[in-house]
C-alpha atoms as an extended CHARMM CRD file, in Angstrom:
* protein
*
       116  EXT
         1         1  MET       CA             45.3750000000        3.5780000000      -13.5800000000  PROA      1               0.0000000000
         2         2  ILE       CA             42.6000000000        4.3480000000      -15.4980000000  PROA      2               0.0000000000
         3         3  TYR       CA             42.4160000000        7.7530000000      -16.8960000000  PROA      3               0.0000000000
         4         4  LEU       CA             39.2940000000        8.9670000000      -16.6680000000  PROA      4               0.0000000000
         5         5  ALA       CA             39.7380000000       11.5640000000      -19.7100000000  PROA      5               0.0000000000
         6         6  LEU       CA             40.0300000000        8.3860000000      -22.0700000000  PROA      6               0.0000000000
         7         7  SER       CA             37.1670000000        6.8190000000      -20.7630000000  PROA      7               0.0000000000
         8         8  PRO       CA             33.3620000000        6.7060000000      -21.8870000000  PROA      8               0.0000000000
         9         9  ILE       CA             32.6590000000        8.5690000000      -18.5090000000  PROA      9               0.0000000000
        10        10  PRO       CA             31.0470000000       11.7710000000      -19.0660000000  PROA      10              0.0000000000
        11        11  PRO       CA             33.7210000000       14.7420000000      -18.4960000000  PROA      11              0.0000000000
        12        12  GLY       CA             33.8060000000       16.1590000000      -14.8990000000  PROA      12              0.0000000000
        13        13  LEU       CA             31.5190000000       13.1070000000      -13.4730000000  PROA      13              0.0000000000
        14        14  LEU       CA             34.1560000000       11.4140000000      -11.5480000000  PROA      14              0.0000000000
        15        15  TYR       CA             37.5090000000       12.1070000000       -9.9850000000  PROA      15              0.0000000000
        16        16  HSD       CA             39.6630000000       10.2290000000       -7.6240000000  PROA      16              0.0000000000
        17        17  LEU       CA             42.1640000000       10.9640000000       -4.8270000000  PROA      17              0.0000000000
        18        18  SER       CA             44.2790000000        7.9000000000       -4.2490000000  PROA      18              0.0000000000
        19        19  ARG       CA             41.9900000000        4.8930000000       -4.8060000000  PROA      19              0.0000000000
        20        20  ASN       CA             38.8600000000        6.4510000000       -3.6570000000  PROA      20              0.0000000000
        21        21  LEU       CA             36.1060000000        7.8730000000       -5.9930000000  PROA      21              0.0000000000
        22        22  TYR       CA             34.2640000000       11.0120000000       -6.0130000000  PROA      22              0.0000000000
        23        23  VAL       CA             31.1720000000       11.7560000000       -8.0390000000  PROA      23              0.0000000000
        24        24  SER       CA             30.4910000000       15.4990000000       -8.8360000000  PROA      24              0.0000000000
        25        25  LEU       CA             26.6690000000       16.1130000000       -8.9640000000  PROA      25              0.0000000000
        26        26  THR       CA             26.5220000000       19.6400000000       -9.9130000000  PROA      26              0.0000000000
        27        27  ASN       CA             28.9550000000       22.8210000000      -10.4490000000  PROA      27              0.0000000000
        28        28  THR       CA             25.9990000000       24.8540000000       -8.7960000000  PROA      28              0.0000000000
        29        29  ALA       CA             26.3710000000       25.7870000000       -4.8570000000  PROA      29              0.0000000000
        30        30  ILE       CA             23.8960000000       28.2510000000       -2.8330000000  PROA      30              0.0000000000
        31        31  GLY       CA             26.8820000000       29.8440000000       -1.1770000000  PROA      31              0.0000000000
        32        32  LEU       CA             30.3320000000       29.9160000000       -1.4950000000  PROA      32              0.0000000000
        33        33  PRO       CA             31.8050000000       26.6790000000       -3.3340000000  PROA      33              0.0000000000
        34        34  LEU       CA             34.1320000000       24.9730000000       -0.9410000000  PROA      34              0.0000000000
        35        35  ILE       CA             36.9030000000       24.7890000000       -3.7580000000  PROA      35              0.0000000000
        36        36  THR       CA             36.1880000000       28.5360000000       -3.7060000000  PROA      36              0.0000000000
        37        37  SER       CA             36.5480000000       28.8950000000       -0.4470000000  PROA      37              0.0000000000
        38        38  ARG       CA             40.0840000000       27.4300000000       -0.0830000000  PROA      38              0.0000000000
        39        39  GLY       CA             41.6530000000       30.5180000000       -1.8590000000  PROA      39              0.0000000000
        40        40  PRO       CA             42.7990000000       31.4880000000       -5.3730000000  PROA      40              0.0000000000
        41        41  ASN       CA             45.8180000000       29.4650000000       -5.1640000000  PROA      41              0.0000000000
        42        42  PHE       CA             44.0300000000       25.8900000000       -4.1410000000  PROA      42              0.0000000000
        43        43  LYS       CA             44.0610000000       23.3070000000       -6.9180000000  PROA      43              0.0000000000
        44        44  MET       CA             43.1350000000       19.9760000000       -7.2120000000  PROA      44              0.0000000000
        45        45  PRO       CA             46.0850000000       17.4770000000       -7.3500000000  PROA      45              0.0000000000
        46        46  GLU       CA             46.5520000000       16.7260000000      -11.2230000000  PROA      46              0.0000000000
        47        47  SER       CA             46.3730000000       12.9500000000      -10.2830000000  PROA      47              0.0000000000
        48        48  SER       CA             42.9930000000       13.4810000000       -9.1420000000  PROA      48              0.0000000000
        49        49  GLU       CA             41.5400000000       13.9030000000      -12.8540000000  PROA      49              0.0000000000
        50        50  PHE       CA             39.1920000000       16.4940000000      -11.6580000000  PROA      50              0.0000000000
        51        51  THR       CA             37.7110000000       18.4480000000      -13.8340000000  PROA      51              0.0000000000
        52        52  TYR       CA             34.2780000000       20.8170000000      -13.7570000000  PROA      52              0.0000000000
        53        53  LEU       CA             31.2960000000       19.3310000000      -15.1330000000  PROA      53              0.0000000000
        54        54  THR       CA             30.8780000000       20.5780000000      -18.6950000000  PROA      54              0.0000000000
        55        55  ASP       CA             28.3480000000       23.0760000000      -19.8220000000  PROA      55              0.0000000000
        56        56  ASN       CA             26.8890000000       22.7880000000      -16.0660000000  PROA      56              0.0000000000
        57        57  SER       CA             25.3270000000       19.3480000000      -16.7870000000  PROA      57              0.0000000000
        58        58  THR       CA             23.5800000000       17.4600000000      -14.1420000000  PROA      58              0.0000000000
        59        59  PRO       CA             24.3880000000       13.6230000000      -14.5770000000  PROA      59              0.0000000000
        60        60  THR       CA             21.6760000000       11.3930000000      -14.0460000000  PROA      60              0.0000000000
        61        61  SER       CA             21.6050000000        8.3330000000      -11.4060000000  PROA      61              0.0000000000
        62        62  SER       CA             21.8230000000        5.6850000000      -14.4240000000  PROA      62              0.0000000000
        63        63  GLU       CA             24.8260000000        7.5670000000      -15.7790000000  PROA      63              0.0000000000
        64        64  ILE       CA             26.5260000000        7.5910000000      -12.2420000000  PROA      64              0.0000000000
        65        65  ILE       CA             25.8400000000        3.9850000000      -11.7480000000  PROA      65              0.0000000000
        66        66  SER       CA             27.1100000000        2.4310000000      -14.6830000000  PROA      66              0.0000000000
        67        67  SER       CA             30.2350000000        4.5050000000      -14.6770000000  PROA      67              0.0000000000
        68        68  VAL       CA             30.9720000000        3.9920000000      -10.7750000000  PROA      68              0.0000000000
        69        69  ASN       CA             30.5240000000        0.0510000000      -11.4580000000  PROA      69              0.0000000000
        70        70  MET       CA             32.7640000000        0.2300000000      -14.6480000000  PROA      70              0.0000000000
        71        71  LEU       CA             35.4110000000        1.6370000000      -12.4160000000  PROA      71              0.0000000000
        72        72  TRP       CA             35.0450000000       -0.5140000000       -9.5530000000  PROA      72              0.0000000000
        73        73  GLU       CA             35.2050000000       -3.4700000000      -11.8440000000  PROA      73              0.0000000000
        74        74  SER       CA             38.6410000000       -2.3670000000      -13.1770000000  PROA      74              0.0000000000
        75        75  GLU       CA             39.9580000000       -2.8490000000       -9.5640000000  PROA      75              0.0000000000
        76        76  GLU       CA             42.0740000000        0.3180000000       -9.9250000000  PROA      76              0.0000000000
        77        77  PHE       CA             39.7280000000        1.7460000000       -7.1460000000  PROA      77              0.0000000000
        78        78  GLU       CA             38.5560000000        0.7860000000       -3.7770000000  PROA      78              0.0000000000
        79        79  LYS       CA             34.9520000000       -0.7250000000       -3.7400000000  PROA      79              0.0000000000
        80        80  THR       CA             34.4070000000        0.3780000000        0.1100000000  PROA      80              0.0000000000
        81        81  SER       CA             33.3510000000        4.0290000000       -0.3420000000  PROA      81              0.0000000000
        82        82  LEU       CA             32.0150000000        6.7550000000       -2.5750000000  PROA      82              0.0000000000
        83        83  THR       CA             32.0440000000       10.2220000000       -1.8840000000  PROA      83              0.0000000000
        84        84  PHE       CA             29.4370000000       13.0220000000       -3.4230000000  PROA      84              0.0000000000
        85        85  ALA       CA             31.4670000000       16.0080000000       -3.5130000000  PROA      85              0.0000000000
        86        86  GLY       CA             32.8510000000       18.2140000000       -6.5460000000  PROA      86              0.0000000000
        87        87  ALA       CA             32.5870000000       21.8640000000       -7.4110000000  PROA      87              0.0000000000
        88        88  GLY       CA             28.9590000000       22.3210000000       -6.1460000000  PROA      88              0.0000000000
        89        89  ASP       CA             26.6490000000       21.3450000000       -3.3540000000  PROA      89              0.0000000000
        90        90  PRO       CA             25.6810000000       17.7350000000       -4.3080000000  PROA      90              0.0000000000
        91        91  LEU       CA             22.5190000000       18.3140000000       -1.7880000000  PROA      91              0.0000000000
        92        92  LEU       CA             21.3570000000       20.4300000000       -4.4740000000  PROA      92              0.0000000000
        93        93  GLN       CA             20.6000000000       17.2220000000       -6.5770000000  PROA      93              0.0000000000
        94        94  LEU       CA             19.4950000000       15.2450000000       -3.7040000000  PROA      94              0.0000000000
        95        95  PRO       CA             17.0070000000       13.2190000000       -5.4290000000  PROA      95              0.0000000000
        96        96  THR       CA             19.9370000000       11.9670000000       -8.0150000000  PROA      96              0.0000000000
        97        97  LEU       CA             22.0490000000       11.4050000000       -5.0750000000  PROA      97              0.0000000000
        98        98  LEU       CA             19.5430000000        8.9990000000       -3.3380000000  PROA      98              0.0000000000
        99        99  GLU       CA             18.6860000000        7.0960000000       -6.4520000000  PROA      99              0.0000000000
       100       100  THR       CA             22.4670000000        6.6440000000       -6.9130000000  PROA      100             0.0000000000
       101       101  VAL       CA             23.2970000000        5.1650000000       -3.6420000000  PROA      101             0.0000000000
       102       102  LYS       CA             19.9270000000        2.9970000000       -3.9690000000  PROA      102             0.0000000000
       103       103  GLY       CA             21.3330000000        1.6580000000       -7.2910000000  PROA      103             0.0000000000
       104       104  LEU       CA             24.8000000000        1.1160000000       -6.3660000000  PROA      104             0.0000000000
       105       105  LYS       CA             23.4890000000       -0.8190000000       -3.3770000000  PROA      105             0.0000000000
       106       106  GLU       CA             21.3050000000       -3.0820000000       -5.6590000000  PROA      106             0.0000000000
       107       107  THR       CA             24.1790000000       -3.4710000000       -8.1460000000  PROA      107             0.0000000000
       108       108  ASN       CA             26.4810000000       -4.4110000000       -5.6290000000  PROA      108             0.0000000000
       109       109  PRO       CA             24.3850000000       -6.4410000000       -2.8070000000  PROA      109             0.0000000000
       110       110  ASP       CA             27.7040000000       -8.4300000000       -1.4690000000  PROA      110             0.0000000000
       111       111  LYS       CA             29.7570000000       -4.9190000000       -0.5670000000  PROA      111             0.0000000000
       112       112  ASN       CA             29.3390000000       -3.0550000000        2.4820000000  PROA      112             0.0000000000
       113       113  ILE       CA             29.6940000000        0.5000000000        0.3910000000  PROA      113             0.0000000000
       114       114  SER       CA             30.3610000000        3.7800000000        2.6220000000  PROA      114             0.0000000000
       115       115  PHE       CA             28.5890000000        6.7760000000        1.3920000000  PROA      115             0.0000000000
       116       116  ARG       CA             29.5340000000       10.3060000000        2.0080000000  PROA      116             0.0000000000
C-alpha cells in the first residue's frame, strides 16, 4: 500500500477507505461539517491516512489531477471511482471540482470513472 504521508502529494489532499480514493477540497463548511456532526468520539480510521488540509489550503485542479493519476498508476487503488469529501463541503469549491472531473476524464478516456 502506498502511504500518502511519504508521497509528494500535498498533505490532506487525498485519503482512502479500502482501495477507494477520496479528495479533500476544503476544510470549510457553511454549517456543521459532516465529521463534526458525527460526534466528539468519531475518528476516521487510521488506515485511511486522513488528515486535514494544511493551513486551510485549497488545492488546484492540476494538483488534484496529477496526484490522483499518480496513485491510480500505482494500481494500489481502484480506478473506477473518486469521491469528493473531506473535512469541509466540496461544493464550496465547485469550479475546482468541475475542472478536476473534466481533467480526470480527459487523462483517463478509456476508463468509466464514477465521480461522487
